[in-house]
PAKOLRO-986228 format. One line per 2 residues: number of its first residue (from 0); their letters; for each residue x, y, z of N, C-alpha, C, CB. Coordinates in nm, 4 decimals, always signed. Glycine has a CB too. Layout:
BEGIN
NUM) a) X/Y/Z/X/Y/Z/X/Y/Z/X/Y/Z; ...
//
This chain:
BEGIN
0) ms) +9.1982/+8.3195/+3.8973/+9.1019/+8.3419/+4.0023/+9.1197/+8.4819/+4.0590/+9.1159/+8.2362/+4.1123; +9.0434/+8.5765/+4.0156/+9.0502/+8.7125/+4.0695/+8.9132/+8.7494/+4.1250/+9.0956/+8.8150/+3.9600
2) qa) +8.9139/+8.8127/+4.2407/+8.7930/+8.8600/+4.3045/+8.8172/+9.0009/+4.3555/+8.7494/+8.7656/+4.4191; +8.7107/+9.0720/+4.3891/+8.7250/+9.2068/+4.4449/+8.7039/+9.2036/+4.5953/+8.6253/+9.3043/+4.3790
4) fd) +8.7988/+9.2583/+4.6710/+8.7903/+9.2726/+4.8159/+8.8443/+9.4092/+4.8518/+8.8684/+9.1595/+4.8900; +8.8303/+9.4492/+4.9787/+8.8626/+9.5871/+5.0183/+8.9379/+9.5942/+5.1503/+8.7358/+9.6690/+5.0287
6) lp) +9.0347/+9.6832/+5.1603/+9.1125/+9.6989/+5.2838/+9.0370/+9.7879/+5.3820/+9.2525/+9.7586/+5.2536; +9.0554/+9.7677/+5.5131/+8.9809/+9.8447/+5.6132/+9.0265/+9.9895/+5.6217/+8.9946/+9.7798/+5.7487
8) rs) +8.9499/+10.0687/+5.6915/+8.9811/+10.2110/+5.7082/+9.0809/+10.2352/+5.8212/+8.8536/+10.2896/+5.7349; +9.1146/+10.1331/+5.8986/+9.2115/+10.1496/+6.0068/+9.3345/+10.0650/+5.9780/+9.1494/+10.1109/+6.1434
10) gi) +9.4466/+10.1049/+6.0324/+9.5693/+10.0292/+6.0091/+9.6202/+10.0520/+5.8683/+9.5463/+9.8801/+6.0332; +9.6856/+9.9514/+5.8137/+9.7355/+9.9594/+5.6769/+9.6162/+9.9482/+5.5851/+9.8416/+9.8483/+5.6466
12) ra) +9.6026/+10.0374/+5.4904/+9.4826/+10.0369/+5.4070/+9.5127/+10.0836/+5.2659/+9.3749/+10.1247/+5.4685; +9.4213/+10.0530/+5.1780/+9.4282/+10.1022/+5.0413/+9.3775/+10.2448/+5.0400/+9.3463/+10.0126/+4.9442
14) rg) +9.3976/+10.3118/+4.9314/+9.3567/+10.4515/+4.9219/+9.2063/+10.4667/+4.8976/+9.4338/+10.5202/+4.8107; +9.1319/+10.3556/+4.9010/+8.9875/+10.3636/+4.8830/+8.9432/+10.3667/+4.7385/+8.9358/+10.4834/+4.9515
16) dg) +9.0375/+10.3592/+4.6444/+9.0013/+10.3683/+4.5035/+9.0058/+10.2336/+4.4335/+9.0926/+10.4647/+4.4331; +9.0261/+10.1268/+4.5055/+9.0264/+9.9942/+4.4459/+9.1535/+9.9582/+4.3734/+8.9143/+9.9824/+4.3531
18) nc) +9.2543/+10.0419/+4.3801/+9.3796/+10.0155/+4.3095/+9.4732/+9.9328/+4.3950/+9.4473/+10.1461/+4.2692; +9.4250/+9.8182/+4.4398/+9.5100/+9.7316/+4.5208/+9.4983/+9.5869/+4.4733/+9.4723/+9.7427/+4.6701
20) lm) +9.5995/+9.5104/+4.5083/+9.6061/+9.3699/+4.4703/+9.6552/+9.2910/+4.5890/+9.6979/+9.3482/+4.3475; +9.5867/+9.1813/+4.6205/+9.6350/+9.0890/+4.7224/+9.6717/+8.9590/+4.6526/+9.5278/+9.0654/+4.8348
22) vm) +9.7955/+8.9149/+4.6749/+9.8448/+8.7884/+4.6215/+9.8588/+8.6934/+4.7393/+9.9816/+8.8062/+4.5444; +9.7883/+8.5806/+4.7336/+9.7906/+8.4835/+4.8429/+9.8623/+8.3568/+4.7967/+9.6463/+8.4506/+4.8912
24) el) +9.9774/+8.3321/+4.8583/+10.0544/+8.2116/+4.8286/+9.9862/+8.0897/+4.8901/+10.1992/+8.2249/+4.8811; +10.0204/+7.9733/+4.8383/+9.9707/+7.8481/+4.8934/+10.0117/+7.8375/+5.0405/+10.0242/+7.7270/+4.8122
26) gs) +9.9183/+7.8072/+5.1263/+9.9469/+7.7969/+5.2700/+9.9318/+7.9270/+5.3455/+10.0847/+7.7459/+5.2901; +9.9007/+8.0353/+5.2758/+9.8794/+8.1625/+5.3455/+9.7379/+8.1651/+5.4023/+9.9026/+8.2838/+5.2498
28) qw) +9.7119/+8.2625/+5.4866/+9.5783/+8.2807/+5.5422/+9.5326/+8.4231/+5.5164/+9.5759/+8.2490/+5.6936; +9.4004/+8.4386/+5.5142/+9.3450/+8.5720/+5.4950/+9.3917/+8.6610/+5.6099/+9.1890/+8.5678/+5.4869
30) pe) +9.4555/+8.7751/+5.5806/+9.5015/+8.8652/+5.6870/+9.3835/+8.9206/+5.7665/+9.5840/+8.9810/+5.6278; +9.3911/+8.9089/+5.8993/+9.2832/+8.9539/+5.9879/+9.2528/+9.1008/+5.9721/+9.3183/+8.9256/+6.1313
32) wi) +9.3514/+9.1797/+5.9351/+9.3372/+9.3243/+5.9294/+9.2768/+9.3718/+5.7973/+9.4716/+9.3896/+5.9506; +9.2368/+9.2814/+5.7094/+9.1713/+9.3186/+5.5842/+9.0285/+9.2680/+5.5880/+9.2474/+9.2612/+5.4608
34) sr) +8.9338/+9.3594/+5.5711/+8.7943/+9.3171/+5.5706/+8.7636/+9.2461/+5.4391/+8.6994/+9.4383/+5.5913; +8.6671/+9.1564/+5.4421/+8.6325/+9.0775/+5.3236/+8.5554/+9.1584/+5.2200/+8.5510/+8.9564/+5.3642
36) da) +8.5042/+9.2740/+5.2572/+8.4259/+9.3530/+5.1626/+8.5060/+9.4691/+5.1034/+8.3012/+9.4063/+5.2307; +8.6366/+9.4599/+5.1097/+8.7231/+9.5651/+5.0557/+8.7281/+9.5589/+4.9032/+8.8649/+9.5530/+5.1137
38) vc) +8.7670/+9.6677/+4.8411/+8.7790/+9.6713/+4.6962/+8.9249/+9.6448/+4.6608/+8.7300/+9.8085/+4.6380; +8.9563/+9.5183/+4.6391/+9.0942/+9.4774/+4.6134/+9.0903/+9.3545/+4.5237/+9.1715/+9.4478/+4.7469
40) sl) +9.1690/+9.3533/+4.4175/+9.1776/+9.2344/+4.3330/+9.2543/+9.1266/+4.4084/+9.2464/+9.2668/+4.1965; +9.2188/+9.0024/+4.3841/+9.2770/+8.8906/+4.4575/+9.3295/+8.7854/+4.3611/+9.1739/+8.8288/+4.5528
42) vl) +9.4539/+8.7441/+4.3810/+9.5141/+8.6355/+4.3038/+9.5556/+8.5280/+4.4028/+9.6367/+8.6853/+4.2178; +9.4975/+8.4084/+4.3893/+9.5259/+8.2962/+4.4786/+9.6112/+8.1936/+4.4069/+9.3957/+8.2316/+4.5292
44) qg) +9.7106/+8.1389/+4.4756/+9.7930/+8.0332/+4.4177/+9.7191/+7.9001/+4.4292/+9.9319/+8.0257/+4.4879; +9.7054/+7.8311/+4.3164/+9.6424/+7.7003/+4.3154/+9.7374/+7.5930/+4.3669/+9.5952/+7.6656/+4.1751
46) ka) +9.6817/+7.4791/+4.4092/+9.7634/+7.3707/+4.4656/+9.8684/+7.3197/+4.3695/+9.6755/+7.2565/+4.5074; +9.8356/+7.3118/+4.2411/+9.9293/+7.2583/+4.1419/+10.0092/+7.3681/+4.0724/+9.8541/+7.1770/+4.0383
48) es) +9.9893/+7.4915/+4.1148/+10.0533/+7.6054/+4.0473/+10.1916/+7.6339/+4.1063/+9.9645/+7.7311/+4.0581; +10.2882/+7.6526/+4.0177/+10.4240/+7.6855/+4.0627/+10.4304/+7.8328/+4.1038/+10.5285/+7.6554/+3.9506
50) as) +10.5366/+7.8665/+4.1720/+10.5563/+8.0052/+4.2142/+10.5705/+8.0973/+4.0933/+10.6802/+8.0169/+4.3046; +10.6382/+8.0511/+3.9888/+10.6550/+8.1353/+3.8700/+10.5220/+8.1560/+3.7970/+10.7580/+8.0729/+3.7747
52) el) +10.4345/+8.0544/+3.7996/+10.3015/+8.0704/+3.7397/+10.2190/+8.1713/+3.8198/+10.2277/+7.9340/+3.7328; +10.2296/+8.1648/+3.9516/+10.1628/+8.2626/+4.0372/+10.2124/+8.4028/+4.0048/+10.1865/+8.2303/+4.1863
54) as) +10.3435/+8.4179/+3.9925/+10.4011/+8.5491/+3.9614/+10.3492/+8.5997/+3.8266/+10.5558/+8.5416/+3.9599; +10.3430/+8.5124/+3.7279/+10.2936/+8.5520/+3.5948/+10.1498/+8.6022/+3.6027/+10.3025/+8.4334/+3.4963
56) ra) +10.0648/+8.5298/+3.6777/+9.9245/+8.5740/+3.6909/+9.9147/+8.7051/+3.7679/+9.8404/+8.4661/+3.7613; +9.9955/+8.7197/+3.8724/+9.9927/+8.8434/+3.9506/+10.0392/+8.9617/+3.8647/+10.0818/+8.8298/+4.0768
58) ir) +10.1431/+8.9404/+3.7859/+10.1957/+9.0468/+3.6993/+10.0919/+9.0841/+3.5933/+10.3287/+9.0022/+3.6315; +10.0212/+8.9843/+3.5387/+9.9134/+9.0145/+3.4431/+9.8054/+9.0981/+3.5104/+9.8523/+8.8842/+3.3859
60) ei) +9.7699/+9.0638/+3.6336/+9.6672/+9.1389/+3.7070/+9.7129/+9.2821/+3.7344/+9.6335/+9.0682/+3.8396; +9.8405/+9.2998/+3.7639/+9.8956/+9.4353/+3.7819/+9.8782/+9.5140/+3.6525/+10.0467/+9.4300/+3.8232
62) gv) +9.9044/+9.4496/+3.5390/+9.8841/+9.5146/+3.4089/+9.7393/+9.5534/+3.3857/+9.9302/+9.4236/+3.2974; +9.6472/+9.4662/+3.4242/+9.5035/+9.4954/+3.4111/+9.4675/+9.6159/+3.4981/+9.4174/+9.3713/+3.4514
64) lr) +9.5140/+9.6156/+3.6221/+9.4848/+9.7288/+3.7110/+9.5417/+9.8586/+3.6551/+9.5416/+9.7029/+3.8511; +9.6606/+9.8502/+3.5995/+9.7224/+9.9710/+3.5437/+9.6424/+10.0210/+3.4236/+9.8690/+9.9434/+3.5027
66) st) +9.5989/+9.9302/+3.3371/+9.5260/+9.9741/+3.2177/+9.3837/+10.0190/+3.2490/+9.5221/+9.8624/+3.1157; +9.3203/+9.9592/+3.3503/+9.1825/+9.9978/+3.3808/+9.1714/+10.1086/+3.4847/+9.1066/+9.8784/+3.4285
68) rg) +9.2669/+10.1149/+3.5777/+9.2585/+10.2132/+3.6857/+9.3743/+10.3118/+3.6861/+9.2530/+10.1427/+3.8180; +9.4715/+10.2909/+3.5978/+9.5816/+10.3848/+3.5855/+9.7040/+10.3529/+3.6694/+9.5343/+10.5180/+3.6207
70) el) +9.6866/+10.2739/+3.7768/+9.8010/+10.2452/+3.8635/+9.7637/+10.1386/+3.9657/+9.8494/+10.3736/+3.9349; +9.8649/+10.0866/+4.0304/+9.8475/+9.9978/+4.1453/+9.8997/+10.0746/+4.2654/+9.9228/+9.8586/+4.1265
72) rt) +9.8167/+10.0961/+4.3661/+9.8577/+10.1753/+4.4815/+9.9052/+10.0891/+4.5982/+9.7435/+10.2628/+4.5265; +9.8440/+9.9691/+4.6148/+9.8785/+9.8827/+4.7276/+9.8895/+9.7381/+4.6810/+9.7736/+9.8952/+4.8404
74) lv) +10.0002/+9.6742/+4.7174/+10.0175/+9.5307/+4.6941/+10.0299/+9.4635/+4.8300/+10.1434/+9.5008/+4.6038; +9.9454/+9.3656/+4.8562/+9.9547/+9.2856/+4.9776/+9.9954/+9.1451/+4.9354/+9.8189/+9.2852/+5.0581
76) la) +10.1065/+9.0976/+4.9869/+10.1531/+8.9627/+4.9572/+10.1368/+8.8796/+5.0842/+10.3027/+8.9627/+4.9070; +10.0373/+8.7893/+5.0839/+10.0121/+8.7021/+5.1992/+10.0981/+8.5772/+5.1828/+9.8591/+8.6648/+5.2115
78) ag) +10.1928/+8.5603/+5.2733/+10.2947/+8.4556/+5.2601/+10.2503/+8.3219/+5.3165/+10.4212/+8.4985/+5.3287; +10.2986/+8.2172/+5.2501/+10.2829/+8.0804/+5.2984/+10.4158/+8.0321/+5.3534/+10.2322/+7.9864/+5.1859
80) en) +10.4264/+7.9038/+5.3805/+10.5470/+7.8452/+5.4411/+10.6594/+7.8152/+5.3433/+10.5108/+7.7198/+5.5111; +10.6290/+7.8086/+5.2150/+10.7305/+7.7689/+5.1172/+10.8479/+7.8665/+5.1202/+10.6698/+7.7624/+4.9752
82) ld) +10.9697/+7.8135/+5.1245/+11.0889/+7.8981/+5.1346/+11.1879/+7.8740/+5.0222/+11.1571/+7.8753/+5.2668; +11.1437/+7.8113/+4.9130/+11.2412/+7.7796/+4.8080/+11.2775/+7.9032/+4.7252/+11.1861/+7.6700/+4.7162
84) ee) +11.3846/+7.8889/+4.6468/+11.4350/+8.0013/+4.5685/+11.3372/+8.0467/+4.4612/+11.5659/+7.9645/+4.5046; +11.2597/+7.9539/+4.4064/+11.1622/+7.9907/+4.3042/+11.0580/+8.0874/+4.3616/+11.0932/+7.8645/+4.2477
86) lf) +11.0136/+8.0613/+4.4829/+10.9160/+8.1499/+4.5457/+10.9774/+8.2865/+4.5755/+10.8620/+8.0869/+4.6748; +11.1001/+8.2873/+4.6253/+11.1674/+8.4148/+4.6509/+11.1765/+8.4967/+4.5218/+11.3087/+8.3909/+4.7098
88) aa) +11.2169/+8.4308/+4.4119/+11.2267/+8.4994/+4.2815/+11.0888/+8.5497/+4.2373/+11.2862/+8.4039/+4.1733; +10.9843/+8.4700/+4.2627/+10.8493/+8.5113/+4.2252/+10.8063/+8.6355/+4.3038/+10.7498/+8.3965/+4.2488
90) rv) +10.8360/+8.6379/+4.4335/+10.8032/+8.7548/+4.5142/+10.8729/+8.8792/+4.4620/+10.8409/+8.7311/+4.6596; +11.0000/+8.8641/+4.4271/+11.0774/+8.9768/+4.3743/+11.0161/+9.0254/+4.2424/+11.2262/+8.9361/+4.3535
92) mi) +10.9791/+8.9324/+4.1530/+10.9189/+8.9714/+4.0241/+10.7865/+9.0451/+4.0449/+10.8961/+8.8469/+3.9355; +10.7046/+8.9970/+4.1377/+10.5764/+9.0619/+4.1657/+10.5981/+9.2031/+4.2202/+10.4943/+8.9782/+4.2659
94) cr) +10.6913/+9.2164/+4.3140/+10.7215/+9.3485/+4.3716/+10.7770/+9.4429/+4.2655/+10.8220/+9.3352/+4.4876; +10.8649/+9.3916/+4.1823/+10.9231/+9.4726/+4.0749/+10.8144/+9.5250/+3.9813/+11.0263/+9.3905/+3.9955
96) aa) +10.7204/+9.4387/+3.9440/+10.6103/+9.4797/+3.8569/+10.5214/+9.5828/+3.9255/+10.5272/+9.3581/+3.8150; +10.4964/+9.5633/+4.0548/+10.4126/+9.6583/+4.1294/+10.4779/+9.7948/+4.1355/+10.3858/+9.6072/+4.2713
98) va) +10.6074/+9.7980/+4.1638/+10.6803/+9.9255/+4.1713/+10.6834/+9.9922/+4.0337/+10.8253/+9.9031/+4.2239; +10.7072/+9.9139/+3.9290/+10.7131/+9.9687/+3.7925/+10.5789/+10.0262/+3.7480/+10.7575/+9.8603/+3.6941
100) st) +10.4693/+9.9764/+3.8052/+10.3381/+10.0252/+3.7644/+10.2988/+10.1559/+3.8327/+10.2343/+9.9208/+3.7931; +10.3786/+10.2002/+3.9284/+10.3472/+10.3232/+4.0024/+10.4061/+10.4438/+3.9298/+10.4016/+10.3159/+4.1480
102) pa) +10.3223/+10.5402/+3.8889/+10.3752/+10.6609/+3.8260/+10.4746/+10.7330/+3.9174/+10.2609/+10.7550/+3.7885; +10.5690/+10.8025/+3.8598/+10.6804/+10.8642/+3.9344/+10.6356/+10.9549/+4.0492/+10.7661/+10.9442/+3.8399
104) rk) +10.5303/+11.0298/+4.0315/+10.4897/+11.1263/+4.1348/+10.3845/+11.0719/+4.2310/+10.4367/+11.2512/+4.0695; +10.3516/+10.9466/+4.2178/+10.2511/+10.8846/+4.3049/+10.3210/+10.7966/+4.4069/+10.1485/+10.8017/+4.2225
106) ss) +10.2510/+10.7680/+4.5152/+10.3069/+10.6782/+4.6168/+10.2361/+10.5431/+4.6101/+10.2936/+10.7401/+4.7591; +10.3052/+10.4428/+4.6557/+10.2463/+10.3091/+4.6628/+10.2958/+10.2388/+4.7889/+10.2813/+10.2259/+4.5360
108) ll) +10.2325/+10.1271/+4.8199/+10.2635/+10.0540/+4.9426/+10.2745/+9.9048/+4.9119/+10.1554/+10.0797/+5.0513; +10.3848/+9.8438/+4.9546/+10.4042/+9.6990/+4.9467/+10.3921/+9.6448/+5.0880/+10.5435/+9.6613/+4.8822
110) vf) +10.2993/+9.5518/+5.1097/+10.2763/+9.4949/+5.2428/+10.2985/+9.3448/+5.2355/+10.1325/+9.5276/+5.2948; +10.3868/+9.2947/+5.3209/+10.4102/+9.1505/+5.3322/+10.3380/+9.1028/+5.4570/+10.5643/+9.1162/+5.3384
112) sg) +10.2463/+9.0086/+5.4400/+10.1609/+8.9648/+5.5499/+10.1885/+8.8196/+5.5855/+10.0137/+8.9829/+5.5138; +10.1928/+8.7920/+5.7152/+10.2105/+8.6544/+5.7622/+10.1104/+8.6220/+5.8711/+10.3530/+8.6325/+5.8137
114) he) +10.0702/+8.4963/+5.8773/+9.9724/+8.4538/+5.9779/+10.0418/+8.4009/+6.1027/+9.8792/+8.3466/+5.9203; +9.9616/+8.3747/+6.2074/+10.0188/+8.3393/+6.3379/+10.0942/+8.2075/+6.3395/+9.9106/+8.3338/+6.4397
116) rl) +10.0657/+8.1162/+6.2468/+10.1373/+7.9886/+6.2465/+10.2559/+7.9874/+6.1499/+10.0419/+7.8766/+6.2108; +10.2876/+8.1006/+6.0919/+10.4011/+8.1091/+6.0004/+10.5298/+8.0881/+6.0803/+10.4033/+8.2467/+5.9255
118) si) +10.6176/+8.0041/+6.0299/+10.7404/+7.9718/+6.1039/+10.8311/+8.0937/+6.1165/+10.8161/+7.8575/+6.0348; +10.9201/+8.0872/+6.2129/+11.0169/+8.1944/+6.2342/+11.1008/+8.2144/+6.1087/+11.1073/+8.1632/+6.3553
120) ta) +11.1411/+8.1052/+6.0455/+11.2224/+8.1144/+5.9231/+11.1464/+8.1873/+5.8126/+11.2638/+7.9737/+5.8747; +11.0190/+8.1540/+5.7951/+10.9380/+8.2211/+5.6928/+10.9207/+8.3691/+5.7266/+10.7999/+8.1530/+5.6795
122) rh) +10.9061/+8.4018/+5.8537/+10.8948/+8.5422/+5.8947/+11.0249/+8.6175/+5.8658/+10.8596/+8.5520/+6.0449; +11.1372/+8.5532/+5.8932/+11.2663/+8.6154/+5.8640/+11.2815/+8.6421/+5.7145/+11.3809/+8.5265/+5.9135
124) el) +11.2319/+8.5499/+5.6311/+11.2361/+8.5700/+5.4857/+11.1591/+8.6957/+5.4467/+11.1784/+8.4473/+5.4122; +11.0420/+8.7155/+5.5074/+10.9624/+8.8354/+5.4771/+11.0368/+8.9615/+5.5178/+10.8264/+8.8296/+5.5484
126) fs) +11.0943/+8.9605/+5.6385/+11.1686/+9.0780/+5.6839/+11.2934/+9.1012/+5.5980/+11.2084/+9.0620/+5.8314; +11.3589/+8.9949/+5.5549/+11.4777/+9.0097/+5.4691/+11.4414/+9.0735/+5.3366/+11.5443/+8.8737/+5.4447
128) la) +11.3320/+9.0254/+5.2757/+11.2879/+9.0831/+5.1487/+11.2472/+9.2287/+5.1675/+11.1708/+9.0020/+5.0902; +11.1727/+9.2576/+5.2743/+11.1317/+9.3958/+5.3004/+11.2531/+9.4853/+5.3226/+11.0385/+9.4022/+5.4225
130) ga) +11.3522/+9.4359/+5.3954/+11.4738/+9.5139/+5.4196/+11.5511/+9.5422/+5.2917/+11.5633/+9.4412/+5.5175; +11.5649/+9.4397/+5.2078/+11.6362/+9.4587/+5.0814/+11.5634/+9.5580/+4.9919/+11.6527/+9.3250/+5.0088
132) ln) +11.4316/+9.5460/+4.9848/+11.3529/+9.6403/+4.9031/+11.3609/+9.7814/+4.9596/+11.2057/+9.5955/+4.8952; +11.3624/+9.7930/+5.0902/+11.3731/+9.9234/+5.1545/+11.5011/+9.9942/+5.1122/+11.3687/+9.9087/+5.3068
134) vl) +11.6110/+9.9195/+5.1056/+11.7391/+9.9775/+5.0620/+11.7326/+10.0131/+4.9143/+11.8561/+9.8793/+5.0883; +11.6827/+9.9214/+4.8324/+11.6771/+9.9447/+4.6875/+11.5839/+10.0596/+4.6495/+11.6323/+9.8185/+4.6170
136) la) +11.4781/+10.0773/+4.7260/+11.3774/+10.1790/+4.6922/+11.3914/+10.3065/+4.7747/+11.2386/+10.1223/+4.7115; +11.5024/+10.3219/+4.8439/+11.5261/+10.4438/+4.9228/+11.5157/+10.5659/+4.8323/+11.6656/+10.4393/+4.9923
138) gt) +11.4485/+10.6669/+4.8792/+11.4325/+10.7895/+4.8017/+11.3130/+10.7881/+4.7086/+11.5551/+10.8146/+4.7225; +11.2430/+10.6755/+4.6995/+11.1235/+10.6695/+4.6152/+11.0002/+10.6917/+4.7029/+11.1143/+10.5324/+4.5397
140) rv) +10.8849/+10.6911/+4.6412/+10.7602/+10.7086/+4.7148/+10.6913/+10.5748/+4.7396/+10.6667/+10.8023/+4.6388; +10.7719/+10.4686/+4.7501/+10.7178/+10.3355/+4.7756/+10.7390/+10.3013/+4.9230/+10.7849/+10.2288/+4.6832
142) gi) +10.6303/+10.2783/+4.9934/+10.6374/+10.2371/+5.1333/+10.6384/+10.0856/+5.1433/+10.5197/+10.2951/+5.2134; +10.7071/+10.0347/+5.2439/+10.7182/+9.8900/+5.2631/+10.6805/+9.8581/+5.4063/+10.8620/+9.8387/+5.2305
144) av) +10.5963/+9.7560/+5.4240/+10.5546/+9.7164/+5.5586/+10.5476/+9.5647/+5.5688/+10.4180/+9.7789/+5.5942; +10.5747/+9.5151/+5.6879/+10.5542/+9.3735/+5.7197/+10.4491/+9.3699/+5.8291/+10.6891/+9.3013/+5.7649
146) kl) +10.3429/+9.2980/+5.8052/+10.2316/+9.2893/+5.9010/+10.2124/+9.1434/+5.9380/+10.0992/+9.3500/+5.8417; +10.2433/+9.1099/+6.0631/+10.2266/+8.9737/+6.1119/+10.1056/+8.9675/+6.2020/+10.3522/+8.9253/+6.1863
148) cd) +10.0177/+8.8748/+6.1765/+9.8980/+8.8581/+6.2595/+9.9290/+8.7544/+6.3649/+9.7735/+8.8162/+6.1743; +9.9435/+8.7977/+6.4869/+9.9796/+8.7088/+6.5967/+9.8764/+8.7120/+6.7062/+10.1146/+8.7456/+6.6526
150) ep) +9.8465/+8.5940/+6.7576/+9.7716/+8.5867/+6.8813/+9.8746/+8.5880/+6.9915/+9.6788/+8.4595/+6.8882; +9.8564/+8.6677/+7.0955/+9.9591/+8.6709/+7.1997/+9.9734/+8.5349/+7.2667/+9.9259/+8.7777/+7.3042
152) vv) +10.0914/+8.4787/+7.2602/+10.1180/+8.3495/+7.3222/+10.1623/+8.3701/+7.4661/+10.2248/+8.2713/+7.2431; +10.2521/+8.4633/+7.4864/+10.3006/+8.4936/+7.6206/+10.2790/+8.6413/+7.6451/+10.4511/+8.4547/+7.6381
154) va) +10.2189/+8.6729/+7.7571/+10.1955/+8.8122/+7.7948/+10.2952/+8.8469/+7.9040/+10.0472/+8.8359/+7.8428; +10.3591/+8.9610/+7.8919/+10.4534/+9.0028/+7.9960/+10.3788/+9.0132/+8.1284/+10.5216/+9.1390/+7.9596
156) pe) +10.4325/+8.9528/+8.2328/+10.3631/+8.9576/+8.3626/+10.3570/+9.0998/+8.4161/+10.4330/+8.8664/+8.4648; +10.2502/+9.1275/+8.4896/+10.2349/+9.2603/+8.5489/+10.3159/+9.2734/+8.6766/+10.0881/+9.2892/+8.5773
158) qs) +10.3749/+9.1647/+8.7211/+10.4564/+9.1690/+8.8426/+10.5957/+9.1174/+8.8100/+10.3915/+9.0853/+8.9573; +10.6919/+9.1774/+8.8731/+10.8273/+9.1273/+8.8560/+10.8610/+9.0446/+8.9774/+10.9298/+9.2426/+8.8362
160) gv) +10.9685/+8.9729/+8.9718/+11.0046/+8.8924/+9.0866/+11.1162/+8.7964/+9.0551/+10.8858/+8.8172/+9.1367; +11.1579/+8.7262/+9.1561/+11.2609/+8.6245/+9.1417/+11.1908/+8.4903/+9.1522/+11.3748/+8.6396/+9.2500
162) fe) +11.2155/+8.4048/+9.0575/+11.1524/+8.2736/+9.0556/+11.2587/+8.1680/+9.0745/+11.0747/+8.2504/+8.9242; +11.2261/+8.0629/+9.1477/+11.3200/+7.9531/+9.1676/+11.3410/+7.8809/+9.0355/+11.2691/+7.8550/+9.2765
164) lg) +11.4564/+7.8198/+9.0212/+11.4862/+7.7418/+8.9033/+11.3749/+7.6394/+8.8828/+11.6242/+7.6728/+8.9157; +11.3258/+7.6279/+8.7624/+11.2180/+7.5338/+8.7340/+11.0825/+7.6017/+8.7355/+11.2196/+7.4203/+8.8340
166) es) +11.0696/+7.7122/+8.8049/+10.9448/+7.7876/+8.7998/+10.9477/+7.8769/+8.6776/+10.9234/+7.8711/+8.9293; +10.8331/+7.9080/+8.6297/+10.8271/+8.0005/+8.5173/+10.7489/+8.1231/+8.5594/+10.7629/+7.9341/+8.3928
168) ap) +10.7604/+8.2256/+8.4809/+10.6836/+8.3467/+8.5081/+10.5358/+8.3126/+8.5010/+10.7195/+8.4606/+8.4078; +10.4513/+8.3882/+8.5694/+10.3077/+8.3592/+8.5671/+10.2540/+8.3634/+8.4246/+10.2310/+8.4588/+8.6553
170) ra) +10.1637/+8.2744/+8.3934/+10.1001/+8.2722/+8.2614/+9.9958/+8.3832/+8.2546/+10.0350/+8.1333/+8.2327; +9.9505/+8.4116/+8.1342/+9.8556/+8.5212/+8.1135/+9.7305/+8.5039/+8.1986/+9.8170/+8.5306/+7.9663
172) qe) +9.6779/+8.3801/+8.2099/+9.5578/+8.3589/+8.2888/+9.5839/+8.3902/+8.4358/+9.5080/+8.2150/+8.2727; +9.7022/+8.3530/+8.4853/+9.7346/+8.3758/+8.6246/+9.7491/+8.5246/+8.6548/+9.8619/+8.3021/+8.6613
174) vs) +9.8066/+8.5971/+8.5595/+9.8295/+8.7405/+8.5792/+9.6977/+8.8161/+8.5817/+9.9204/+8.7965/+8.4688; +9.6053/+8.7772/+8.4938/+9.4808/+8.8518/+8.4827/+9.3832/+8.8181/+8.5949/+9.4162/+8.8247/+8.3488
176) s) +9.4024/+8.7085/+8.6676/+9.3065/+8.6741/+8.7734/+9.3424/+8.7344/+8.9060/+9.2964/+8.5257/+8.7884
//
C-alpha cells in the first residue's frame, strides 16, 4: 500500500522534491504537521502484518525511491504503541536502509513521530532510538528529530501563589477567564 503525500512548508519538511517516505506503524496516527497533499510515499502496516514484514516493504520502497529519484531525503516513522523487540529491530532496519540510501555528500532527515495518546513508555522508546542514532551518525549529514503531536493538557498558570494542601493550580479555563 503506497500512496503519494507531501510535507508542509513550515516546521519539519521534505525538500519539495518528493524524495520522502512515511512509514506508519499499526496504531499510529497521521501526524498533524504533515499536510495530506504532500509528495511523500506512504507505507502502512496492515493489521495482520508483522513488524519485519513492514520493514521489508519499507526497505523495498526506499529502493524504489532511490532507483526512480536517486535518493531518499526524508523518512518519517509514525509510531504506534507496540514496544516489542521485533518492532524495535524493524525500526532500526528501516533507518539503516534510509541512511544507506543517502549519497555521501547529501543530507537527509529521520523523523520519529508520535501522537497525543502515545504512552510515555512508547515516547521514551522513540527518544532512545533517536539518541542512539544521533551518537552512531555523529559527523554525518543525517539529521534526527522526534516530533510529538500533543494537545496541551495542563497550561502553566499565569499567576503564581501558595495553594492549600488539596487545592490544585488553576486549570487552563480558569486562567484564561
